[in-house]
C-alpha positions as a Markdown table, in Angstrom:
| # | Residue | x | y | z |
|---|---|---|---|---|
| 1 | Unk | -45.3 | 299.5 | 91.4 |
| 2 | Unk | -42.1 | 298.9 | 92.0 |
| 3 | Unk | -41.2 | 295.4 | 91.2 |
| 4 | Unk | -38.1 | 293.7 | 93.7 |
| 5 | Unk | -34.7 | 293.7 | 91.9 |
| 6 | Unk | -33.1 | 290.6 | 90.7 |
| 7 | Unk | -31.2 | 290.0 | 92.9 |
| 8 | Unk | -33.5 | 289.2 | 96.1 |
| 9 | Unk | -36.1 | 287.3 | 93.8 |
| 10 | Unk | -32.6 | 284.9 | 93.7 |
| 11 | Unk | -32.1 | 285.2 | 97.1 |
| 12 | Unk | -35.2 | 284.0 | 98.1 |
| 13 | Unk | -35.3 | 281.4 | 95.6 |
| 14 | Unk | -32.8 | 279.7 | 97.5 |
| 15 | Unk | -34.0 | 280.0 | 100.9 |
| 16 | Unk | -37.6 | 277.9 | 99.1 |
| 17 | Unk | -34.7 | 275.7 | 97.8 |
| 18 | Unk | -33.2 | 274.7 | 101.1 |
| 19 | Unk | -34.6 | 272.6 | 102.5 |
| 20 | Unk | -34.7 | 270.1 | 99.4 |
| 21 | Unk | -31.5 | 269.7 | 99.0 |
| 22 | Unk | -31.0 | 269.0 | 102.6 |
| 23 | Unk | -34.0 | 265.8 | 102.1 |
| 24 | Unk | -31.4 | 264.9 | 99.4 |
| 25 | Unk | -28.5 | 265.2 | 101.5 |
| 26 | Unk | -30.5 | 262.7 | 103.6 |
| 27 | Unk | -32.0 | 260.6 | 101.0 |
| 28 | Unk | -28.2 | 259.9 | 99.9 |
| 29 | Unk | -27.0 | 259.2 | 103.6 |
| 30 | Unk | -29.8 | 256.5 | 103.7 |
| 31 | Unk | -28.9 | 254.8 | 100.7 |
| 32 | Unk | -24.8 | 254.9 | 101.7 |
| 33 | Unk | -25.6 | 253.3 | 105.3 |
| 34 | Unk | -28.3 | 250.6 | 103.8 |
| 35 | Unk | -25.1 | 249.8 | 100.9 |
| 36 | Unk | -22.4 | 249.5 | 103.7 |
| 37 | Unk | -24.4 | 247.3 | 106.4 |
| 38 | Unk | -25.7 | 245.1 | 103.5 |
| 39 | Unk | -22.0 | 244.6 | 102.3 |
| 40 | Unk | -21.5 | 243.8 | 106.6 |
| 41 | Unk | -24.4 | 241.7 | 106.6 |
| 42 | Unk | -22.8 | 240.0 | 104.0 |
| 43 | Unk | -19.1 | 239.7 | 104.6 |
| 44 | Unk | -20.4 | 237.9 | 108.6 |
| 45 | Unk | -22.8 | 235.8 | 106.7 |
| 46 | Unk | -19.9 | 233.8 | 104.2 |
| 47 | Unk | -17.8 | 234.3 | 107.7 |
| 48 | Unk | -20.0 | 232.5 | 109.6 |
| 49 | Unk | -20.5 | 230.0 | 106.9 |
| 50 | Unk | -17.0 | 229.4 | 106.1 |
| 51 | Unk | -16.5 | 228.4 | 110.1 |
| 52 | Unk | -19.8 | 226.4 | 110.1 |
| 53 | Unk | -18.0 | 224.7 | 107.1 |
| 54 | Unk | -14.9 | 224.1 | 108.8 |
| 55 | Unk | -16.5 | 222.7 | 111.9 |
| 56 | Unk | -18.8 | 220.4 | 110.2 |
| 57 | Unk | -15.5 | 219.4 | 107.7 |
| 58 | Unk | -13.6 | 218.9 | 111.5 |
| 59 | Unk | -16.8 | 216.6 | 112.7 |
| 60 | Unk | -16.6 | 214.3 | 109.4 |
| 61 | Unk | -13.1 | 213.7 | 109.8 |
| 62 | Unk | -12.9 | 212.9 | 113.3 |
| 63 | Unk | -16.0 | 211.0 | 113.1 |
| 64 | Unk | -14.2 | 209.3 | 109.9 |
| 65 | Unk | -11.2 | 208.6 | 111.9 |
| 66 | Unk | -13.6 | 206.9 | 114.9 |
| 67 | Unk | -14.9 | 204.9 | 112.1 |
| 68 | Unk | -11.8 | 203.7 | 111.6 |
| 69 | Unk | -10.9 | 202.4 | 114.5 |
| 70 | Unk | -14.2 | 200.8 | 115.5 |
| 71 | Unk | -13.4 | 198.6 | 112.1 |
| 72 | Unk | -10.3 | 197.5 | 114.2 |
| 73 | Unk | -12.0 | 196.8 | 116.6 |
| 74 | Unk | -14.8 | 194.4 | 115.7 |
| 75 | Unk | -12.5 | 193.3 | 113.4 |
| 76 | Unk | -9.5 | 192.6 | 116.7 |
| 77 | Unk | -12.5 | 191.2 | 118.7 |
| 78 | Unk | -13.6 | 188.0 | 116.4 |
| 79 | Unk | -9.7 | 187.3 | 116.2 |
| 80 | Unk | -9.4 | 187.3 | 119.5 |
| 81 | Unk | -12.5 | 185.1 | 119.8 |
| 82 | Unk | -10.8 | 182.7 | 117.0 |
| 83 | Unk | -8.1 | 182.7 | 118.6 |
| 84 | Unk | -9.4 | 182.0 | 122.5 |
| 85 | Unk | -11.7 | 179.1 | 121.0 |
| 86 | Unk | -8.6 | 177.8 | 118.9 |
| 87 | Unk | -6.5 | 177.8 | 122.4 |
| 88 | Unk | -9.4 | 175.7 | 123.7 |
| 89 | Unk | -9.7 | 172.8 | 120.8 |
| 90 | Unk | -5.7 | 172.6 | 121.1 |
| 91 | Unk | -5.1 | 174.4 | 117.9 |
| 92 | Unk | -5.9 | 177.2 | 115.5 |
| 93 | Unk | -10.0 | 177.6 | 115.1 |
| 94 | Unk | -11.2 | 178.3 | 111.4 |
| 95 | Unk | -11.1 | 181.7 | 110.3 |
| 96 | Unk | -15.2 | 181.8 | 110.6 |
| 97 | Unk | -15.9 | 180.7 | 114.1 |
| 98 | Unk | -14.7 | 185.0 | 115.6 |
| 99 | Unk | -17.3 | 185.9 | 113.2 |
| 100 | Unk | -20.1 | 184.4 | 113.2 |
| 101 | Unk | -20.3 | 181.9 | 110.9 |
| 102 | Unk | -20.1 | 178.7 | 113.7 |
| 103 | Unk | -23.1 | 178.0 | 115.5 |
| 104 | Unk | -23.4 | 177.8 | 119.0 |
| 105 | Unk | -24.4 | 173.8 | 120.7 |
| 106 | Unk | -29.1 | 174.0 | 120.6 |
| 107 | Unk | -28.7 | 177.2 | 118.5 |
| 108 | Unk | -29.1 | 177.5 | 114.2 |
| 109 | Unk | -27.5 | 175.3 | 112.7 |
| 110 | Unk | -26.0 | 173.0 | 115.5 |
| 111 | Unk | -22.2 | 171.7 | 115.2 |
| 112 | Unk | -19.1 | 173.0 | 116.4 |
| 113 | Unk | -19.3 | 176.1 | 118.9 |
| 114 | Unk | -19.7 | 179.8 | 118.0 |
| 115 | Unk | -17.7 | 182.8 | 119.2 |
| 116 | Unk | -20.0 | 184.9 | 121.6 |
| 117 | Unk | -20.8 | 188.3 | 121.6 |
| 118 | Unk | -22.5 | 190.1 | 124.6 |
| 119 | Unk | -23.0 | 194.0 | 126.3 |
| 120 | Unk | -19.5 | 192.5 | 128.3 |
| 121 | Unk | -17.4 | 193.0 | 125.2 |
| 122 | Unk | -15.4 | 196.2 | 124.2 |
| 123 | Unk | -17.7 | 196.6 | 121.4 |
| 124 | Unk | -20.9 | 197.1 | 123.2 |
| 125 | Unk | -19.7 | 199.5 | 125.4 |
| 126 | Unk | -20.6 | 203.6 | 124.8 |
| 127 | Unk | -17.9 | 205.3 | 124.8 |
| 128 | Unk | -16.4 | 209.6 | 124.9 |
| 129 | Unk | -12.9 | 210.9 | 123.2 |
| 130 | Unk | -12.1 | 214.2 | 122.3 |
| 131 | Unk | -10.7 | 215.0 | 119.3 |
| 132 | Unk | -9.4 | 219.3 | 120.1 |
| 133 | Unk | -12.7 | 220.9 | 121.3 |
| 134 | Unk | -14.6 | 218.0 | 119.7 |
| 135 | Unk | -16.5 | 215.6 | 122.0 |
| 136 | Unk | -17.1 | 212.5 | 120.6 |
| 137 | Unk | -19.7 | 209.3 | 121.1 |
| 138 | Unk | -19.5 | 206.4 | 120.0 |
| 139 | Unk | -22.8 | 203.6 | 120.5 |
| 140 | Unk | -22.5 | 200.4 | 118.7 |
| 141 | Unk | -25.9 | 198.4 | 117.8 |
| 142 | Unk | -25.4 | 195.0 | 117.5 |
| 143 | Unk | -28.0 | 194.3 | 114.4 |
| 144 | Unk | -28.3 | 190.6 | 115.5 |
| 145 | Unk | -29.9 | 191.9 | 118.8 |
| 146 | Unk | -33.1 | 192.2 | 116.7 |
| 147 | Unk | -36.0 | 190.7 | 115.2 |
| 148 | Unk | -35.0 | 190.7 | 111.0 |
| 149 | Unk | -38.3 | 191.7 | 110.1 |
| 150 | Unk | -37.2 | 189.3 | 106.2 |
| 151 | Unk | -38.9 | 186.7 | 108.1 |
| 152 | Unk | -42.2 | 187.3 | 107.3 |
| 153 | Unk | -41.3 | 186.8 | 103.3 |
| 154 | Unk | -40.3 | 183.1 | 104.1 |
| 155 | Unk | -41.7 | 180.0 | 101.6 |
| 156 | Unk | -43.3 | 178.5 | 104.6 |
| 157 | Unk | -46.8 | 180.3 | 105.0 |
| 158 | Unk | -47.7 | 179.4 | 108.9 |
| 159 | Unk | -43.7 | 180.0 | 109.6 |
| 160 | Unk | -44.4 | 183.5 | 107.9 |
| 161 | Unk | -47.8 | 184.0 | 109.7 |
| 162 | Unk | -46.0 | 183.4 | 113.0 |
| 163 | Unk | -43.0 | 186.1 | 112.6 |
| 164 | Unk | -45.7 | 188.7 | 111.4 |
| 165 | Unk | -47.2 | 188.1 | 114.9 |
| 166 | Unk | -43.7 | 188.7 | 116.2 |
| 167 | Unk | -43.4 | 191.4 | 114.4 |
| 168 | Unk | -46.5 | 193.2 | 115.7 |
| 169 | Unk | -46.2 | 192.4 | 119.1 |
| 170 | Unk | -42.3 | 193.9 | 119.2 |
| 171 | Unk | -44.1 | 196.6 | 117.6 |
| 172 | Unk | -46.6 | 197.1 | 119.8 |
| 173 | Unk | -44.2 | 196.5 | 123.2 |
| 174 | Unk | -41.4 | 198.2 | 121.9 |
| 175 | Unk | -42.7 | 201.9 | 123.8 |
| 176 | Unk | -44.4 | 200.4 | 126.6 |
| 177 | Unk | -44.7 | 202.5 | 129.5 |
| 178 | Unk | -44.1 | 205.9 | 127.2 |
| 179 | Unk | -46.0 | 208.4 | 126.2 |
| 180 | Unk | -45.4 | 207.4 | 122.8 |
| 181 | Unk | -46.9 | 204.5 | 123.2 |
| 182 | Unk | -47.6 | 202.5 | 119.8 |
| 183 | Unk | -51.8 | 200.6 | 120.1 |
| 184 | Unk | -52.0 | 196.7 | 119.5 |
| 185 | Unk | -54.5 | 197.9 | 116.5 |
| 186 | Unk | -51.4 | 200.5 | 114.4 |
| 187 | Unk | -48.6 | 197.5 | 115.5 |
| 188 | Unk | -51.1 | 195.4 | 113.4 |
| 189 | Unk | -51.5 | 197.9 | 110.7 |
| 190 | Unk | -47.8 | 198.7 | 110.4 |
| 191 | Unk | -46.8 | 194.8 | 109.8 |
| 192 | Unk | -49.7 | 194.9 | 107.7 |
| 193 | Unk | -48.0 | 197.8 | 105.4 |
| 194 | Unk | -44.2 | 197.0 | 105.8 |
| 195 | Unk | -45.1 | 193.0 | 104.5 |
| 196 | Unk | -47.5 | 193.6 | 101.6 |
| 197 | Unk | -44.7 | 195.9 | 101.0 |
| 198 | Unk | -42.3 | 193.7 | 100.9 |
| 199 | Unk | -44.0 | 191.1 | 99.1 |
| 200 | Unk | -45.7 | 193.4 | 96.6 |
| 201 | Unk | -42.8 | 195.4 | 95.3 |
| 202 | Unk | -44.3 | 196.4 | 92.4 |
| 203 | Unk | -47.6 | 197.8 | 93.1 |
| 204 | Unk | -46.0 | 200.7 | 95.2 |
| 205 | Unk | -45.2 | 203.8 | 94.6 |
| 206 | Unk | -41.6 | 203.1 | 95.9 |
| 207 | Unk | -38.6 | 202.5 | 93.5 |
| 208 | Unk | -38.0 | 198.7 | 93.2 |
| 209 | Unk | -34.0 | 198.4 | 94.7 |
| 210 | Unk | -31.5 | 196.5 | 92.2 |
| 211 | Unk | -29.3 | 193.7 | 94.0 |
| 212 | Unk | -27.5 | 191.4 | 93.2 |
| 213 | Unk | -29.0 | 188.7 | 94.7 |
| 214 | Unk | -32.5 | 189.3 | 92.9 |
| 215 | Unk | -33.2 | 186.3 | 90.9 |
| 216 | Unk | -36.4 | 185.5 | 88.7 |
| 217 | Unk | -38.5 | 184.1 | 90.5 |
| 218 | Unk | -38.6 | 187.3 | 93.0 |
| 219 | Unk | -39.3 | 190.1 | 90.7 |
| 220 | Unk | -42.1 | 190.8 | 93.0 |
| 221 | Unk | -40.2 | 191.1 | 96.2 |
| 222 | Unk | -38.9 | 193.9 | 97.1 |
| 223 | Unk | -35.9 | 193.6 | 99.6 |
| 224 | Unk | -35.2 | 196.4 | 101.7 |
| 225 | Unk | -31.7 | 198.1 | 101.6 |
| 226 | Unk | -32.9 | 200.0 | 105.0 |
| 227 | Unk | -35.9 | 199.9 | 107.8 |
| 228 | Unk | -36.4 | 203.1 | 107.4 |
| 229 | Unk | -37.6 | 203.1 | 103.6 |
| 230 | Unk | -41.6 | 202.4 | 105.0 |
| 231 | Unk | -41.9 | 205.9 | 106.9 |
| 232 | Unk | -43.3 | 206.6 | 103.5 |
| 233 | Unk | -46.2 | 204.6 | 104.3 |
| 234 | Unk | -48.6 | 205.1 | 106.4 |
| 235 | Unk | -49.0 | 204.9 | 109.3 |
| 236 | Unk | -45.4 | 205.6 | 110.1 |
| 237 | Unk | -43.8 | 208.4 | 110.8 |
| 238 | Unk | -40.8 | 210.2 | 111.1 |
| 239 | Unk | -41.1 | 210.5 | 115.6 |
| 240 | Unk | -41.3 | 206.3 | 114.4 |
| 241 | Unk | -37.3 | 206.6 | 113.4 |
| 242 | Unk | -36.1 | 208.2 | 116.0 |
| 243 | Unk | -35.2 | 208.0 | 119.6 |
| 244 | Unk | -35.5 | 210.4 | 121.9 |
| 245 | Unk | -36.9 | 211.7 | 125.8 |
| 246 | Unk | -41.0 | 212.1 | 125.9 |
| 247 | Unk | -42.3 | 214.5 | 127.9 |
| 248 | Unk | -42.1 | 212.3 | 131.4 |
| 249 | Unk | -39.0 | 212.8 | 130.6 |
| 250 | Unk | -38.8 | 208.4 | 129.7 |
| 251 | Unk | -36.7 | 207.4 | 126.9 |
| 252 | Unk | -38.5 | 206.3 | 123.5 |
| 253 | Unk | -36.7 | 204.5 | 121.6 |
| 254 | Unk | -37.1 | 204.2 | 117.5 |
| 255 | Unk | -38.1 | 201.1 | 116.5 |
| 256 | Unk | -35.5 | 200.5 | 114.4 |
| 257 | Unk | -33.4 | 199.5 | 117.8 |
| 258 | Unk | -35.9 | 196.4 | 118.2 |
| 259 | Unk | -36.8 | 195.6 | 114.2 |
| 260 | Unk | -34.0 | 195.0 | 111.0 |
| 261 | Unk | -32.9 | 194.2 | 107.4 |
| 262 | Unk | -29.5 | 193.2 | 107.9 |
| 263 | Unk | -28.9 | 190.1 | 109.9 |
| 264 | Unk | -29.2 | 188.0 | 106.4 |
| 265 | Unk | -26.2 | 189.4 | 104.1 |
| 266 | Unk | -25.5 | 186.8 | 101.3 |
| 267 | Unk | -22.3 | 186.3 | 98.7 |
| 268 | Unk | -22.4 | 184.2 | 96.1 |
| 269 | Unk | -23.4 | 183.8 | 92.6 |
| 270 | Unk | -27.2 | 182.1 | 92.8 |
| 271 | Unk | -27.6 | 183.5 | 96.5 |
| 272 | Unk | -31.5 | 182.9 | 97.2 |
| 273 | Unk | -33.2 | 185.4 | 100.9 |
| 274 | Unk | -35.9 | 183.1 | 100.4 |
| 275 | Unk | -34.6 | 179.9 | 100.3 |
| 276 | Unk | -32.7 | 180.6 | 103.5 |
| 277 | Unk | -33.7 | 178.0 | 106.7 |
| 278 | Unk | -35.7 | 179.5 | 108.9 |
| 279 | Unk | -33.4 | 180.6 | 111.9 |
| 280 | Unk | -30.5 | 180.3 | 110.3 |
| 281 | Unk | -28.6 | 182.7 | 108.7 |
| 282 | Unk | -28.9 | 185.4 | 111.0 |
| 283 | Unk | -32.5 | 185.8 | 110.8 |
| 284 | Unk | -32.0 | 184.7 | 115.0 |
| 285 | Unk | -31.6 | 186.9 | 117.4 |
| 286 | Unk | -28.6 | 187.0 | 120.1 |
| 287 | Unk | -29.6 | 186.2 | 123.6 |
| 288 | Unk | -27.3 | 188.1 | 124.9 |
| 289 | Unk | -28.3 | 191.6 | 123.6 |
| 290 | Unk | -31.7 | 191.2 | 122.4 |
| 291 | Unk | -33.9 | 193.7 | 124.1 |
| 292 | Unk | -36.8 | 192.4 | 126.6 |
| 293 | Unk | -39.5 | 193.7 | 124.0 |
| 294 | Unk | -38.0 | 191.5 | 121.2 |
| 295 | Unk | -37.4 | 188.4 | 123.2 |
| 296 | Unk | -40.9 | 188.6 | 125.1 |
| 297 | Unk | -42.2 | 188.6 | 121.4 |
| 298 | Unk | -40.8 | 185.4 | 119.9 |
| 299 | Unk | -42.9 | 182.5 | 121.7 |
| 300 | Unk | -46.7 | 183.5 | 123.2 |
| 301 | Unk | -46.6 | 183.6 | 126.7 |
| 302 | Unk | -48.6 | 180.0 | 126.7 |
| 303 | Unk | -45.5 | 178.6 | 125.5 |
| 304 | Unk | -43.0 | 180.9 | 127.3 |
| 305 | Unk | -44.2 | 182.8 | 130.5 |
| 306 | Unk | -42.5 | 186.2 | 130.1 |
| 307 | Unk | -41.4 | 185.9 | 134.0 |
| 308 | Unk | -39.0 | 183.2 | 132.1 |
| 309 | Unk | -37.6 | 185.9 | 129.7 |
| 310 | Unk | -37.1 | 188.6 | 133.0 |
| 311 | Unk | -35.2 | 185.7 | 134.6 |
| 312 | Unk | -33.0 | 185.3 | 131.1 |
| 313 | Unk | -32.0 | 189.6 | 131.5 |
| 314 | Unk | -31.6 | 189.4 | 135.0 |
| 315 | Unk | -28.8 | 186.2 | 134.4 |
| 316 | Unk | -27.1 | 188.3 | 131.9 |
| 317 | Unk | -27.0 | 191.3 | 134.5 |
| 318 | Unk | -26.1 | 189.4 | 137.2 |
| 319 | Unk | -22.3 | 190.7 | 138.8 |
| 320 | Unk | -19.9 | 187.4 | 137.4 |
| 321 | Unk | -18.3 | 186.3 | 140.0 |
| 322 | Unk | -14.0 | 186.2 | 140.0 |
| 323 | Unk | -12.6 | 182.8 | 139.9 |
| 324 | Unk | -9.1 | 184.2 | 141.3 |
| 325 | Unk | -10.2 | 185.7 | 144.9 |
| 326 | Unk | -6.5 | 186.0 | 145.3 |
| 327 | Unk | -5.7 | 188.2 | 142.4 |
| 328 | Unk | -4.7 | 191.7 | 142.2 |
| 329 | Unk | -7.4 | 193.6 | 142.2 |
| 330 | Unk | -7.3 | 195.3 | 138.0 |
| 331 | Unk | -7.7 | 198.9 | 137.4 |
| 332 | Unk | -11.6 | 199.5 | 136.8 |
| 333 | Unk | -13.3 | 199.7 | 133.1 |
| 334 | Unk | -15.2 | 202.9 | 133.3 |
| 335 | Unk | -18.8 | 203.7 | 130.9 |
| 336 | Unk | -19.2 | 206.7 | 129.0 |
| 337 | Unk | -20.1 | 209.1 | 131.9 |
| 338 | Unk | -17.4 | 208.2 | 134.5 |
| 339 | Unk | -18.8 | 205.7 | 136.0 |
| 340 | Unk | -16.9 | 201.8 | 137.0 |
| 341 | Unk | -18.2 | 198.9 | 134.6 |
| 342 | Unk | -19.5 | 195.9 | 136.4 |
| 343 | Unk | -19.0 | 192.6 | 134.7 |
| 344 | Unk | -21.7 | 191.1 | 134.3 |
| 345 | Unk | -22.7 | 187.4 | 133.1 |
| 346 | Unk | -23.6 | 186.2 | 129.8 |
| 347 | Unk | -24.5 | 183.1 | 127.5 |
| 348 | Unk | -21.1 | 181.4 | 126.1 |
| 349 | Unk | -23.9 | 179.0 | 124.5 |
| 350 | Unk | -27.5 | 178.2 | 124.5 |
| 351 | Unk | -26.7 | 175.3 | 126.7 |
| 352 | Unk | -26.7 | 178.0 | 129.4 |
| 353 | Unk | -29.9 | 178.5 | 129.5 |
| 354 | Unk | -30.7 | 175.9 | 131.4 |
| 355 | Unk | -29.0 | 177.8 | 134.5 |
| 356 | Unk | -32.2 | 180.2 | 134.2 |
| 357 | Unk | -34.8 | 180.2 | 136.6 |
| 358 | Unk | -37.8 | 178.9 | 134.7 |
| 359 | Unk | -35.7 | 177.3 | 131.7 |
| 360 | Unk | -36.0 | 173.6 | 132.5 |
| 361 | Unk | -39.7 | 173.7 | 133.1 |
| 362 | Unk | -40.9 | 174.1 | 129.4 |
| 363 | Unk | -42.1 | 171.7 | 127.0 |
| 364 | Unk | -39.7 | 169.9 | 124.9 |
| 365 | Unk | -41.5 | 171.3 | 121.7 |
| 366 | Unk | -41.2 | 175.3 | 122.8 |
| 367 | Unk | -37.7 | 174.8 | 124.2 |
| 368 | Unk | -36.5 | 173.2 | 120.8 |
| 369 | Unk | -38.7 | 176.3 | 118.9 |
| 370 | Unk | -37.7 | 178.6 | 120.6 |
| 371 | Unk | -33.9 | 177.7 | 120.7 |
| 372 | Unk | -33.8 | 177.8 | 117.6 |
| 373 | Unk | -34.9 | 181.1 | 117.0 |
| 374 | Unk | -31.9 | 182.3 | 119.6 |
| 375 | Unk | -28.1 | 182.5 | 118.7 |
| 376 | Unk | -25.2 | 183.6 | 121.1 |
| 377 | Unk | -23.1 | 185.6 | 118.1 |
| 378 | Unk | -23.1 | 188.6 | 116.6 |
| 379 | Unk | -22.3 | 189.4 | 113.1 |
| 380 | Unk | -24.0 | 193.0 | 111.7 |
| 381 | Unk | -23.2 | 195.9 | 113.3 |
| 382 | Unk | -24.9 | 199.2 | 113.2 |
| 383 | Unk | -21.8 | 202.4 | 114.7 |
| 384 | Unk | -23.6 | 205.4 | 115.7 |
| 385 | Unk | -20.4 | 208.6 | 116.2 |
| 386 | Unk | -21.5 | 211.4 | 117.9 |
| 387 | Unk | -19.7 | 215.1 | 117.3 |
| 388 | Unk | -20.8 | 217.3 | 119.6 |
| 389 | Unk | -19.0 | 221.0 | 120.1 |
| 390 | Unk | -20.0 | 223.4 | 123.0 |
| 391 | Unk | -21.0 | 226.9 | 122.0 |
| 392 | Unk | -19.3 | 229.5 | 123.6 |
| 393 | Unk | -22.1 | 230.1 | 126.1 |
| 394 | Unk | -22.6 | 226.3 | 126.5 |
| 395 | Unk | -18.8 | 226.3 | 127.6 |
| 396 | Unk | -19.3 | 229.0 | 130.6 |
| 397 | Unk | -22.1 | 227.1 | 132.2 |
| 398 | Unk | -21.3 | 224.4 | 135.1 |
| 399 | Unk | -23.3 | 221.2 | 135.1 |
| 400 | Unk | -24.3 | 219.3 | 137.6 |
| 401 | Unk | -26.0 | 216.0 | 136.5 |
| 402 | Unk | -26.8 | 213.1 | 138.7 |
| 403 | Unk | -27.7 | 210.8 | 136.9 |
| 404 | Unk | -26.9 | 210.1 | 132.8 |
| 405 | Unk | -30.6 | 210.8 | 131.8 |
| 406 | Unk | -30.0 | 214.3 | 133.0 |
| 407 | Unk | -26.9 | 214.3 | 130.7 |
| 408 | Unk | -28.5 | 213.1 | 128.0 |
| 409 | Unk | -31.4 | 215.3 | 128.0 |
| 410 | Unk | -28.7 | 218.3 | 127.9 |
| 411 | Unk | -27.1 | 217.2 | 125.1 |
| 412 | Unk | -29.8 | 217.1 | 123.3 |
| 413 | Unk | -31.3 | 220.5 | 124.2 |
| 414 | Unk | -29.6 | 222.8 | 120.7 |
| 415 | Unk | -27.4 | 223.9 | 123.4 |
| 416 | Unk | -24.6 | 222.2 | 121.5 |
| 417 | Unk | -23.6 | 222.0 | 118.1 |
| 418 | Unk | -24.0 | 218.5 | 116.8 |
| 419 | Unk | -23.3 | 215.4 | 114.0 |
| 420 | Unk | -24.5 | 212.2 | 114.3 |
| 421 | Unk | -23.9 | 209.4 | 111.8 |
| 422 | Unk | -24.5 | 205.8 | 111.4 |
| 423 | Unk | -22.6 | 203.2 | 109.3 |
| 424 | Unk | -24.0 | 199.5 | 109.3 |
| 425 | Unk | -21.0 | 196.8 | 108.4 |
| 426 | Unk | -21.3 | 193.1 | 108.3 |
| 427 | Unk | -18.4 | 191.3 | 110.2 |
| 428 | Unk | -17.3 | 188.6 | 107.4 |
| 429 | Unk | -15.2 | 185.9 | 108.0 |
| 430 | Unk | -12.3 | 185.9 | 105.2 |
| 431 | Unk | -9.7 | 183.1 | 104.3 |
| 432 | Unk | -7.2 | 185.4 | 106.1 |
| 433 | Unk | -9.3 | 186.4 | 109.1 |
| 434 | Unk | -12.5 | 188.9 | 109.7 |
| 435 | Unk | -13.2 | 191.8 | 106.7 |
| 436 | Unk | -15.6 | 194.4 | 107.4 |
| 437 | Unk | -17.8 | 194.8 | 104.7 |
| 438 | Unk | -19.9 | 198.5 | 104.7 |
| 439 | Unk | -24.0 | 198.0 | 104.5 |
| 440 | Unk | -24.2 | 201.5 | 104.9 |
| 441 | Unk | -21.2 | 203.7 | 104.4 |
| 442 | Unk | -22.5 | 207.0 | 106.1 |
| 443 | Unk | -25.8 | 208.2 | 106.8 |
| 444 | Unk | -26.7 | 211.6 | 109.0 |
| 445 | Unk | -28.7 | 211.5 | 111.5 |
| 446 | Unk | -31.3 | 214.5 | 112.5 |
| 447 | Unk | -31.0 | 212.9 | 116.5 |
| 448 | Unk | -28.8 | 210.9 | 119.1 |
| 449 | Unk | -29.2 | 207.1 | 120.0 |
| 450 | Unk | -30.2 | 206.0 | 123.2 |
| 451 | Unk | -28.9 | 202.6 | 124.8 |
| 452 | Unk | -31.1 | 200.4 | 125.0 |
| 453 | Unk | -31.5 | 199.6 | 129.0 |
| 454 | Unk | -32.5 | 196.0 | 130.2 |
| 455 | Unk | -33.5 | 197.4 | 133.8 |
| 456 | Unk | -34.3 | 201.0 | 135.0 |
| 457 | Unk | -31.7 | 203.2 | 134.8 |
| 458 | Unk | -31.9 | 203.4 | 138.8 |
| 459 | Unk | -31.3 | 199.5 | 139.0 |
| 460 | Unk | -27.3 | 199.9 | 137.7 |
């Protein structure tokens, strides 16, 4: 028997190992590709994160700049009102007159006429502007157009119960006609939970904030720093504090567009919110800007018919006739959508309500009661600034919007990068004029606010 030669055996073994070497080379190649791919992904991700950080910083800086301009606009508005009041009275008005410390005739506190705030003021008009590649939308809500839930905490039990009923009615009506309507039973439960939370804060799992206005006797009261803190309590949900369009395209508003906790700011040693007289200290609502749901909730329909409130709303949307017909036609003022803003009427004082159809028909007691709940001035404002940057795909699209609602829905469709920030400020009177005091400095929102319209959109 002949044995194979050693060289032949080596060649046979080499042929058997060729597949193993190829497999090993393939595995090494896969590892190298995986490492290179991971490095590429990490590099691109870091670049995207850095790009987003830069974009967010640009948005924040643009929003901050817009906030400062709004502060100046609010201060100038008050100072202009004070100067106009001084010119009418033959001298300079006191500093607090322009900031809302006075009271309109027949309004809270009586006395001298106060500055007037309405939807014809510059701050009340949503504005749009651009900063480099960012589109900015500035929208301001006066908190005095809303009903203050702190009315439910007044010491007068009968008045506190009336305030509770008003809150129930506002919650019941604020989303009426939409798919997100709040029914009466849920509205009652919401108002009850809210009142119990504020009056028995020690029993709540939420911490009680320490305030400068704290006194020994109100250790059970939990003065809220924001209305939204009750979102963690049942039956409140996140959607109750957001603006959006329902499935039918109807505008659904946050309950924060109708209720507030910010219109009774106090300063000074020993200031006690529980001792505020009802209807004073910022607890009244501005008849020039309050939505229909707020106005119709102030009094029982047996005392004031809803048609009277409809007449009030129609009055402040009627076109203002020019006093001088020969005056040269001024350059029209445009809104954020490029449409001309038609000057409309507003109430200079509460006496002007007598011009509204049906107002004189009320019983004197009901008339006096409702006028104690109304004012024509605003002192606390929520400032919403939305920064929007279109993506590359959105920039290539040419959109033709037939109505403002279509544009608003498109802006909320997620085709653009957006950031919305809210700040709440108090326009406080000062010795040298007006001071803008931040109550909430910076709050990032998950939604873009919608303007509460007096009348259907096709009316305008």
